[in-house]
GUMI-383338 format. One record per residue: residue in three letters; x, y, z of N, C-alpha, C in turn. Coordinates in steps of 0.2 Angstrom, whole numbers, plus 5000, padded with zeros to 4 digits. Layout:
N
ALAXYZXYZXYZ ...
//
This chain:
631
MET474248905068474948905069474948835064 ALA475348835059475348755056476048725060 ALA475948675060476348615064476748625061 THR477348625066478048625063478348545065 SER478648525060478948445059479448445055 PHE479848385054480248375051480348315051 ASN480248305041480248235040480848205038 LEU481048175039481648135038481448065037 SER481848055029481647995023481947945028 SER482647955030482947895031483247885037 LEU483647845039484347855044484847855042 HIS485347855041486147845039486647855043 LEU487147825043487747805047488247845043 HIS488547905045489147915041489647925045 LYS490347895041491047905044491247965044 SER491747985052491948035051492548035055 GLN493048085054493848065056493948115062 PHE494148135068494248145073494748125077 LEU495148155076495948135082496248065077 GLY496148075072496448015069496247935068 HIS495147945072495047895076494347925068 THR494047845068493547845059493047835066 HIS492447865063491647855070491047855066 LYS490647835067490047835065489547885068 ILE489047915061488747975064488147955062 ILE487747955067487047935065486447995065 ILE486247995058485648035056484948015059 PRO484548015062483948005063483448015055 CYS482847985055482547975047481847955051 ALA481448015052480647995054480448035054 LYS479648045055479148095054479448125062 PHE479348195062479348215070478948285072 ASP478248265076477948315076478248345084 LEU478248405086478448445092477948455096 PHE477248455092476748455097476448415099 GLU476948325098476448275099477148265106 ILE477648285108478048285111477848345118 LEU477648385116477248435122476648395125 GLY476348365122475548325122475648295129 GLY475748225127475548185134474948195138 ARG474748205143474348205146474048265148 GLY474848315144474548375148474148435144 LEU474348445137474148485134473548475129 LEU474048405124473448385120473648305120 GLY473548265127473848205126473148175126 GLU472648185129472148125130471648135122 LYS471648205121471148205115471648185108 ARG472148215107472648165103472548115103 LEU472748075109472648005109472147985105 GLN471647995109470947965107470847965100 GLU470948035095471148065089471448005084 PHE471947985089472447935085472147865086 LEU471747835089471647765091471047785085 LYS470847825084469947825080470347815072 LYS471047825068471147825064471347755060 PRO470947735057470947675053471947655054 PRO472147575054472747565053473047575046 GLN473547585047473947595038474447515038 GLU474147495033474347435031475147475028 THR475647425027476347465027476747395026 PRO477147385019477447325021478047315025 THR478147255027478647265034479247265029 PRO479547325032480247345027480847275032 PRO481347265029481947235031482047275037 THR482247225039482747235046483447265046 THR484047235040484347275038484647265031 THR484847305029484947325022485747325021 THR485947305014486747285013487147355012 THR487747315016488247365017489147375011 THR488747435009489347455004489947455007 ASN490447425001491147415005491547465002 ASP491047545002491547594998491847635005 GLU492547635006492847645009492947725010 GLU492847755006492647825007492047835007 ASN491147805008490547835009490347755010 ASN490547705019490047665020489447685025 VAL488747675021488147695025487647655025 VAL487347615033487147575034486447595036 THR485847575032485147615033484747565035 PHE484347595040483747565043483247605041 ASN482647575039481947595039481447575043 VAL481147655046480647645052480247665049 PRO479647635052478847645049478447705052 GLU478047745046477947825047477547825054 THR477247775057476747775064477047765069 GLY477647755069478447705074478247755078 PHE478347825077478347875083477647885089 ASP477247855085476547885089476347825091 LYS476647785089476347705093477047705104 GLU477547735100477947755105477847805112 LEU477347855108477247915111476847895115 LEU476247835113475547805116475747785122 GLY476347725124476647685127477047745133 LEU477547805129477647855136477347875139 THR476747895137476247955139475947925148 GLY475747845146475547805152474847825154 GLY474647765158473947785160473447705155 PHE472747755155472147705151471947785147 PRO471847775139471347835137471047835139 GLY470847905141470047915144470247935150 GLY470747895154470947885161470247845165 GLU470347855173470047815175469247805173 LYS468847855170468247835168468247785160 GLY468747825156468847755149469047685153 LEU469547685157469447645160468947575162 GLN468347615167467947585167467647555163 ASP467447605159467247595152467247545147 PHE467847545149468447455145468147385147 ILE468147395156467847355158467047335159 GLU466847385159465847355156465947345149 LYS466247345145466347335138466547265137 ASN467147265142467547185143467547165148 PRO467147115152467147095161467747045157 PRO467847035163468546975165468046925164 PRO468346855163467946785163467846785172 LYS467246765173466946715179467346655180 LYS467646655188467646605191467346545191 THR467446475190467146435190467146415194 PRO466546375202466546375207466846285206 PRO466946275215467046195215466546165212 PRO466646105212465946055211465946025217 SER465146055220464846025227464745975226 SER464945925221464645845223465545825225 SER465745855224466445815229466745845232 THR466445805239466545845248467445835249 THR467745795245468645795246468745845245 ASN468645875240468945935234468745995238 ALA468146005241467746065245468146075251 THR468246025254468746025261469346025260 PHE469746005253470246035253470646115252 ASP469946135249470046195248469746235253 GLN469546225256469446245263470146255268 THR470346205267470846205269471446245268 ILE471446265260471846285258471846385259 SER471246365258471046455261470946485269 ARG471146435273471346455280471946455279 ARG471946535284472546545287473046495289 PRO473746495289474046455292474146465300 LYS474146415302474446415310475146455312 ALA475046495317475746505320476246425324 PRO476846435322477146395326476846375333 GLU476846315336476746295344477546295346 LEU477646335352477946335356478046255359 PRO478946255359478846165363478446165369 LEU478346095370477946075374478246085382 LEU478846085381479246095389479846135388 MET480146185391480746235391480946235397 PRO481846245396481946245404481746285410 GLY481746275414481246325420480546305420 MET480246255416479446245417479346175421 ILE478846175424478646115428478446075424 ALA478846015426478545945422478345875429 ILE477645835427477645775428477645735425 VAL477845665427478045585425477445565426 LYS477145555418476545525417476445455414 ASN477245435413477345375413477345305418 PRO476745275416476645235423477145185426 ASN477545165419478145105422478845145424 SER478745195426479345225426479345235435 PRO479945205437479845215446479745285450 TYR479845345445479645415445479045435444 HIS478545405443478045395440477545455446 MET477045505443476945575446477445595449 TYR478045595450478345635454478445705448 CYS478445765452478445825450479245845449 GLY479245885445480045935448480045995441 ILE480545995442480946055436481346025431 VAL481046065426481446055419482246075418 GLN482646055416483646095418483846105412 ARG483546065409483946045402483546015395 ILE483446025390483245995385483645965379 THR483745905376484245885370484045835368 ASP484245845361483845765357483245725359 GLY482845775361482145715362482245705370 LYS482545715374482545725383482745775384 ALA482345755390482245835396482545795402 GLY482945835406483345825412482945835417 VAL482745835423482045865429482545845434 LEU482445895437482645885441482345885451 PHE482345845455481945825459482145855466 GLU481945875471482045905478481645865481 GLY481945845486481445795491481845865498 GLY481845815503481845835511482345855512 ASN482745815509483745805510483945795504 TRP483745795500484045725494483645795487 ASP484045795485484045825475484545795469 ARG483945775465484145705458484145735453 LEU484545725447484345755440484245675437 ILE483345685435483345625430483345645422 THR483345595419483445615410482745565410 PHE482245615405481745575403481645585396 LYS481245535394480945545384480445615383 LEU480545635379479845705382479245665382 ASN479045605379478345585378478145575387 GLU478745565389478545525396478345585399 LEU478445655400478445715403477745735403 GLU477345795406476645835404476845895409 ARG476645935404476846005406476346025413 ARG476646075419476046055424476146155428 GLU475746195427475546225429475946245437 LYS475646205442475746215448476346165449 GLY476646235455477546195458477446135459 PRO478146115461478246035463478046065472 PRO477745985475477746005484478446035487 MET478646035492479046075496479346035501 VAL478945975503479145915505479545875502 SER479145825498479445765492478845785487 PRO479545765481478945755475478345705473 ARG478545665479478045605477477145605483 SER477245665485476645695485476245745481 VAL476445715477475845735470475345675470 VAL475645635471475245565470474645575477 LEU474545615480473945625486473545665483 GLU473745705477473245795475472445765474 GLU472645675468471945685465471445645474 LEU471645615477471545595484471045645486 ARG471645725486471645775489470745815487 GLU470745795480470145825479469545775479 LYS469745715479469145685479468845695486 SER469145715490469145735500468945805496 ASP468645835495468645915496467845895496 VAL467745855490467045855487466645835494 ALA467045745496466745735503466845775510 GLN467145825509467245865515466645905516 LYS466445955510465945985507465145955509 TYR465245895506464545845509464445825516 VAL465145825520465145805526465145885531 ALA465245925533465045995530464346015534 CYS463845985525463345995525462745965530 ASN463145915530462645835534462645875543 MET463345895544463445905550463045985552 LEU463046015547462446085548461946065552 HIS461446025546460746005547460645945553 LEU461245905556461345875563461345915566 SER461745975566461845995574461246055575 THR460746085569460046115569459746075573 LEU459645985573459345965573459445945581 PHE460145935583460345915590460245975594 MET460246055592460146115597459446085602 PHE459146075597458246065599458346005605 LEU458345945603458545895608459045925613 VAL459845935614460045975619459546025624 ARG459346065621458646125625458246085628 TYR458046035624457445995629457745965635 VAL458145945634458445885640458745925644 ASP458946005643459146045647458746065651 SER458246085647457546105651457146045656 PHE457145995653457045945658457345935662 LEU457945925663458545905669458645945673 GLU458546025672459046065672458546125675 GLY458046125673457546165672457346215671 LYS457846235665457946285658458446285654 PRO458446315650458846275644459246315642 THR459846275641460546315640460546365634 THR460946415635461146475631461546455626 CYS461346475618461846445615462046505609 TYR462446495606462846545601462346535593 CYS462046515594461946495585461546555582 GLY462046575578461446645573461546705575 GLY461846735581461546785585462246835585 SER462046905586462846915586462646975594 GLN463346995598463447025602462947065604 ASN462847135598462247165599461447125601 GLY461347105605460547075603460347015603 THR460846995607460946905606460646885614 THR460646805615460546815619461146815627 ALA461746815622462346805626462446875630 THR462046925627462247025628461747015634 THR462047005641461247035644461347065648 THR461847065654461747135660462247175659 LYS462447225662463047265664463447235666 ASP463547195671464147145673464347095670 TYR463947075666464047045661464347075653 ASP464147125651464647155646465247205652 GLU465247205654465947225656466647155657 ARG466147085657466647025657466647035649 ASN466247055644466147035638466547045634 ILE467247105636467647115633467847075630 GLY468147025635468646985631468446915627 VAL467646925624467346875622467346865614 SER467446825609467546835602467146845598 ASP467146895593466546885588466346815585 THR467046785584467046705579466346675584 LEU466246685594465646645594464946655589 PHE464846705587464246735585464246735577 SER464846725575464746725567464646645566 ARG464546585566464446545565463646535563 LYS463446565558462646565558462446505558 ASN461746505561461246435562460546455552 VAL460746425547460246425543459746435544 PHE459246385548459046335550458546405551 ARG458846435558458746495561458546565558 GLU458846575554458846615552458246625546 ILE458046565543457446565539456746575543 ILE456946505550456246535551456046575557 GLY456546635559456646675563456646665570 TRP456746605573456646575579457346625583 LYS457146635590457646665594457146635603 PHE457946635605457746595611458046665618 ASP457546655620457546735628457846675634 ASP458346665637458546625641458846665647 GLU458146665653458346705660458946685662 GLY459046605661459946595665460546625663 SER460446635655460946685654461046755658 LYS460646765661460846845664460946835669 LYS461146785671461446795681462346775680 SER462846795674463346785674463646835676 GLY464346845680464346895686465246875685 SER465646905685466346905688466446875696 ASP465946885699466046865706465746795706 ASP465046785702464846725701465046695698 VAL465746695693465746655691466246585694 ARG466546595699467146545700466746495706 LYS466046545709465746505714465346455712 ILE465046455706464446395704465046335705 LYS464746285707464946225708464646185706 LYS464346155702464046095699463946075693 THR463946015691464145975687463445975681 ARG463445975675462845965669462845905670 TRP462145875667462045825664462545775659 SER462845825656463045805650463845795651 ASP464045825658464745825661464945755666 CYS465445745666465645665670465645715678 GLY465345655682465445675689465945635694 CYS466345595692466645555695467245585698 GLU467445555703467845595709468245635707 THR469045625701469345645698469045715694 CYS468445705689468245775687467945805692 VAL467745805696467645855703467945865706 SER468545835708468945855711469145935717 TRP469045975709469046035711468746085716 MET468146045716467646065718467546055727 ASN468146015729468346005736468846055737 ILE469046105734469646155736469246215740 GLY468846255739468346305743468346345738 ALA467846375743468046465738468146495734 ASP468846485737469446515733469846485728 LEU469546465722469746435716470346445714 LYS470946395714471446405711471746335703 LEU471946345702472446295695472546245699 HIS472846175694473146155699473846145696 VAL474146135699474946155698475446095701 ASP475946065695476246005698477046045698 VAL477246035703478046095704478346035706 GLN479046035701479746005704480146045707 HIS480546045710480946055714481746055713 PRO482346115711482846065712483246065714 SER483846025713484145985716484746005720 LYS484746065716485546135717485146185722 GLY485546225722485446265728485146345722 ASN485546365719485046435717484646385713 GLN484146435714483546425709483246465706 GLU483046455698482546505693481846475693 ASN481446515691480646495692480746445683 VAL480246435680480146415676479246405673 ILE478846425671478246405670478046375662 PHE477946305664477546285657476646285655 LEU476546285651476146315648475746255643 HIS475246215645474946175636474846195635 GLY474446165630474146175622473346155622 PHE473046145616472346155617472146065617 ILE471546045623471445975624472145935627 SER472445985631472945945633472945955642 SER473545935645473645965651474345955653 SER474345955660475045955663475545915662 PHE475245845659475645785660476145785652 LEU475845855647476345865642477045845642 TRP477245885650477745905653477945875660 THR477645855662477745815667478145745666 ASN477545715662477745655659478445635652 THR478745695648479345705643479845735648 VAL479645805650480345865649480645865656 PHE480045855660480145875669480745805671 PRO480745735668481345685669481945735670 GLN481945755662482645755659482945815663 LEU482445865667482845935671482645905680 ALA482745855679482845815689483345845692 ASP483845845689484745865690485045935690 GLY484245965686484546035685484446115693 LYS484446165691484446225695483846255693 TYR483246235691482646275689481946215697 ARG481746275697480846245701480346265694 LEU480146205691479646205688479046195689 PHE478546235686477946235688477546225680 ALA477246145681476846125677475846145679 VAL475646195674474946225675474446175671 ASP474046165674473546125671473046215670 LEU472746205665472446265662471746295663 LEU471546335667470746345667470246295662 GLY469946245668469546215660469846145657 PHE470446125662470846065658471146045662 GLY471245975663471645935666471445945673 SER471545935677471245925684471146015687 SER471346065684471146105684470146145686 PRO469946205690469246195689468646215682 LYS468346185682468046205677467146225678 PRO467346305680466546305680466046315674 GLN465646305676465146305671464846375667 ASP464946435673464746515668465146545666 CYS465946515669466346565666466546555658 LEU466646595656466546625648467646625644 TYR467946585652468446565649469146615644 THR469046675645469246725639470246705642 LEU470346745638471046775639471146825645 ASN470846825648471146865653470946825660 ASP470246775660470346735666470746695664 HIS471146675660471646645662472246655664 VAL472446705662472946765662472946755672 GLU472346795673472146805678472246745684 MET472046685681472146615686472846605686 ILE473146605679473946615679474346655687 GLU474246705686474346745692474446725701 LYS473746705699473246685708473446635709 SER473846575703473846515706474746505708 VAL475046545703475846525704476146605704 ILE476146655703476446705702476346735710 ARG475846755712475746755719475846705724 GLU475446655722475646595726476246575728 PHE476746575723477446555724477846615726 ASP477546685725478046745726478746725721 LEU478446735714478846745709479046785709 LYS479946825712479946885707480346875702 SER480646835697480646835691480446745688 PHE480246725682480446685680480346675671 HIS480546625669480646595661479846575662 LEU479746565654478846525651479246505647 VAL478846425646478946405640478046365639 ALA477846375634477146375630477046325623 HIS476746275625476446245618475746265613 SER475646265608475246285604474946335607 MET474246315610473546375611474146385618 GLY474246375622474946395626475446475625 CYS475346465621475746515617475646595618 ILE474846585615474446645618474246685623 ILE474246615627474046645636474746665637 ALA475346625634476146645639476146715636 LEU476246745630476246815628475846835631 ALA475246835631474746885635475346915643 LEU475346845648475646845654476246885654 ALA476646885647477446885649477546975646 ALA476947005642476647085642476347115647 LYS476147085652475947095657476547105663 HIS477047065661477547045667478347075662 PRO478447105659479047105654479347135659 ASP479447145666480147175668480347105672 ILE479847055675480147005680480246955673 LEU480046955667480046895662480946905661 LYS481146835662481946825658481946785653 SER481546745651481546715642480746685643 ILE480746665636479846635632480146615628 THR479946525628479946485623479346475620 LEU479146485615478546465610478746415605 ILE478346365605478346305602477646305600 ALA477746315593477146305587476646375588 PRO476846435588476446465590475846505587 PRO475146485588474646505579474746585578 TYR475246605577475046675574475246705567 PHE474746735564474446745558474646825558 LEU474846865552475046915551474346965549 SER474047015551473347045547473447105545 SER472847135543472947215541472447215546 ALA472347305543471847345544471247335543 GLU471447275536470647255532470247195536 ASP470847165538470547095540470347075549 ASP470047045551469947025558470346975560 PRO470946975563471246905566470846855567 SER470546855572470146815573469546765568 ASP469446815565469146795557469646745556 ILE470346745554470946745549471046655555 VAL471346675560471146595567470846575565 LEU470046575566469646515564469346495557 LYS469946535554469746485546470446455544 ARG471046485547471446425546471646375549 LEU471246385556471646325560471046305563 ALA470446325561469646265561469446265555 CYS470046245548469546245542469246205543 LYS468646175538468146115540468546075534 THR469046025539469145995534469445895537 LEU469345865533469345795536470245735539 TRP470545815536471045765537471645835539 PRO471945815545472345785549471745775551 PRO471645705560471145685565471245745569 LEU471945775570471845825576471645895576 LEU471545895566471245965564470545945564 TYR470145915561469645895561469245895568 GLY469545875572469245885582469245955582 ALA469745995582469446065582469046075579 ALA469146075572468546105567467946085572 PHE467846025571467145965572466846015581 MET467346035586467246055590466946145591 THR467446155588467346245585466746275582 TRP466546235574465946245573465346215574 TYR465246175574464646115578464646125585 GLU464146155589464246185597463846125599 HIS463346105596462946065600463045995598 LEU463345975592463445905591464245915594 GLY464645945595465345965599465045945608 ARG464545965610464245935616463945855615 CYS463445855613463245775612463945725611 VAL464645735608465145705607465545715616 CYS465545755617465845755624465245735630 PHE464745705629464245675634464445605634 VAL464745565628464645525623465445495627 VAL465945545624466745515629466945535633 CYS466845605633466945625641466745605648 ARG466045615648465545585652465545515654 ASN465645485649465945405651466545385650 HIS467245425652468045405651468145355655 ARG467745365658468245275660467645215660 THR467245205654467245175652467545155647 TRP467745205642468245205637468745195639 GLU469245205645469745205650469745105649 LYS469245095653469145025651469444975646 PHE468944995643468944975636469944965632 LEU469945025631470645055631471244995631 LYS471044985639471744955643471644875641 LEU470744875640470744785638470944755632 VAL470844805626471144795618471844805619 THR472144855623472944885621473044805626 ARG473044795631473244755637473944795639 GLU473744865642474144895645473944925652 ARG474444905657473944925665473845005664 LYS474445055659473945125661474345165653 LEU473645195653473545245646474045275647 SER474345285640474545365638474445425639 PHE474745465642474345535644473945565638 LEU474245565631473845575626473045565626 VAL472845495627472445475628471945525632 MET472245485638471845525647471545595643 ASP472145645639471945715640471345725635 ILE470945695630470845695627469945695630 THR470045675637469345695640469345715648 ARG470045755648469945785656469945885652 HIS469045875653468945935650468145935650 THR467945975649466945985647466946015639 HIS466446005637466146055634466146115632 HIS466046145639465946215639466746245640 SER467046235641467646255645468146225637 ALA468146195633468346205627468146245621 PHE467346235621467046275615467146365618 HIS467146365621467446435625468046475625 THR468546425626469246445625469646415618 MET469246375615469346375606469246445604 HIS468846485606468346545602468746615606 ASN468746595613468946655616469646675616 VAL470046615618470746645618471146615612 ILE471046565607471346545600471046585594 CYS470546615595470246665586470246725591 GLY469846725599469946805602470546845602 GLY470946775605471546805607472046825602 ALA471746825595472346845588472446915589 LYS471846945591472047025590472547045597 MET472647005602473147025607473647015605 MET473946985600474446965599475047025597 ASP474847045593475147115589475447145595 PRO475147175599475147235605475747185611 CYS475747125612476047085616476747085612 LEU476747075607477447045605478047115603 LYS477547155602477747245601477947265608 ILE477447235613477847255621478747195623 LEU478647145621479347115621479747145616 GLY479547155611480347205607480447275610 ARG479847295613480247345616480647335623 PHE480447285626480947275633481447205631 GLN481647185624482247165621482247115626 ALA481847065626481547015630481646945624 ARG481946905627482346845625481846815623 VAL481746805615481146765613481346715608 THR481246635609481546575604480846555604 VAL480946525596480546495595480346415591 PHE480246375594480246295589479746275585 GLN479546245582478946215576479646155573 GLY479146095569479046065568479046065561 SER479346045555479546055549478846035543 ARG478545965548477845935548477445955550 ASP477146015553476546025559476246025553 GLU475645995556474945975552474346045555 VAL474646055561474146095566474046175563 VAL474846175564474946255564475346275557 PRO475246325554475546325549476246355548 LEU476846325547477646345547477846405545 GLU477346475542477446525543477146585550 CYS476946525553476846555560477446565563 SER477846545565478546565568478846615565 ASN478946595557479246675552478746735555 ASN478246735555477646785557477846805564 ILE478346785568478646805574479146835575 LYS479546795571480146845567480046925564 VAL479546915562479446985558479247035565 MET478747015570478847075573479247065579 VAL479747025581480047045584480647005579 PRO481247035578481747035576482246995578 ASN482447005585482946985587482646925590 ALA481946895588481946845588482346755585 GLU482346705593482746635587482246605586 VAL482446565578481746545576482046465573 LYS481746395576482346335575481646295572 ILE481646285567481246225561481546155564 ILE481346135567481446035567481346005562 ASP481745975560481645945552481145885555 GLY480645855552480345775553479945785558 ALA479945835561479545825567478845865566 ASN478145855568477445855569477445905574 HIS476745915576476545955580476645945588 ARG476545895586476845865596477545835595 SER477745795589478345765590479045795589 VAL478845875590479345915591479545915599 ILE478945885603479345865609479345805610 ILE478845765609478545685614479145665608 GLY479645635611480245565607480645615606 ARG480745655607481345715608481745755612 GLU481245725621481445745627482145765629 LYS482545725628483145745630483545805625 GLN483545805619483945865614483345915619 PHE482745915618482245955618482345995624 ALA482545955631482545995638483446015637 ALA484045975634484646035634484546085631 ASP483946095623484146155623483746215625 LEU483346185630482846225635483546285639 GLU483946215640484346245646484746285646 LEU484946295638485646325636485146375634 ILE484746385637484246465633484346505640 TRP484046465645484146485651484646505653 ASP485146485653485846465655486246535652 SER485946555645486346595641486046665644 VAL485446655647485046735648485346745656 SER485446695661485846715667486646745668 ASN486946685662487646725660487546815662 ALA486846815655487046875651486946925657 THR486446915662486146965667486646945673 GLY487246915672487446925677487246905683 
//
């Protein structure tokens, strides 16, 4: 089939008249091949283009772009000269791609490789570093150092608020407004941004100034670990020393709880002991002795097998490490039927109501007789201040285990049955709150009200052992405050505690004379006297079996009080350094009707001491409201 083509020699513009207007008609003049249009990359595209590229270029004279225009009014024609190969070149651009497709492009690149990039000069370190910096990915924009709501601490040492910690409120013009929240004041101070530093930990609850003590606290933690480790070594050394002295002076070594468990230790012996062992806390046996575990020594003491409920209060003798003065052994002269020491203050008015006061750990009835009792002398209440078993002037039998049940039974025997109480109010401080709750739950029908001051009560779950929680929270190995350190020392180190009691308690009369000479006081404070009015055996077992072991009984007792709708009131100081403030709120969780009063600025003891008049007025208000409600 012959190629169909039209040869147009030139392009003419003719005039035409249509509707009275003159128009120019363009007549194309070029070589036109129909199959070249139909080709492209489809029918004859690549093959035809390759043949075209193989043709030698034809030299043609450059035609003038424009020709002369005749001024003939009837026939005015403008002529354009187009090269003969013009349409073929346009067709090459319209078909697109590279001749030969991808294979043709690869062949072209292989024949004509791109120029190689010249590497930067290795001798110039500066240029290399500059190029590496350019090649790195740009960093993401950093967030501002401080934003509203963040915690900031003042780092400018020249500022009066140095090391104060607060909350950022606003940031404007390179300055930040920081809010400091104190115990009874709030203050908004503006600082420059370079004076502040972001802080992850929140501000202190009481005073922003306490941040200054954090570095000292971190250093003291290291010292505490060092001291605790050395105390463990000393306790092991004194274990052998005490046992040797006991064997020499008393004829038999003393049973200890180092590294044992209730199932298979020297403390678990006879059936009679096992029946009384119900109230013994597991924390007595959880204080592991590293050296005993390594060596594998065990001590079998025959003396521990003689403990029994009937024999506990019949054994009346002191140990070589306890004091034998008349005051300390006066309880031995009572007779076979031992009872607690009770101070009674009778009312001055006719209608009397009974109130039982219980003290805390390492204390005595002096806490009440020297503070609250004088303020209630003109009232209508009969007041009973009890020395708990093992403390003050009460009996301190050496074979008693001082369980929670032992304390409750002695209060019933010495107060409730002795004075035939038909109803009573309860007031207790610290450890005494545990005994008071157990006593109230045992007699909810004759209980009128119970007032708890700094109760050591912690919420627990089924997975947690309440005794272990109390041991870790109330007897943590810390050097400060001294009261908490003393409790931890006496709790964790059995033999060291006994040696301290030998030095302090056994020789208390010598220490009292020395303190009177130094202070020039004829009478020492009852707080000093109470430190020595106990034995190591009574204090050690009461700490574990009442404070730690009694934690398991707190929930059932509180549930009973809630069921009987008993009047429960809680007092605690906002700066209590022994019992955490959360304990009072925990009572509110278990007994929703309980009334919680936080005394601002008071600590563990000053919640009573120093505000005796106000505290007595609060107690009378509670008792009167209950009496009026019951008619």
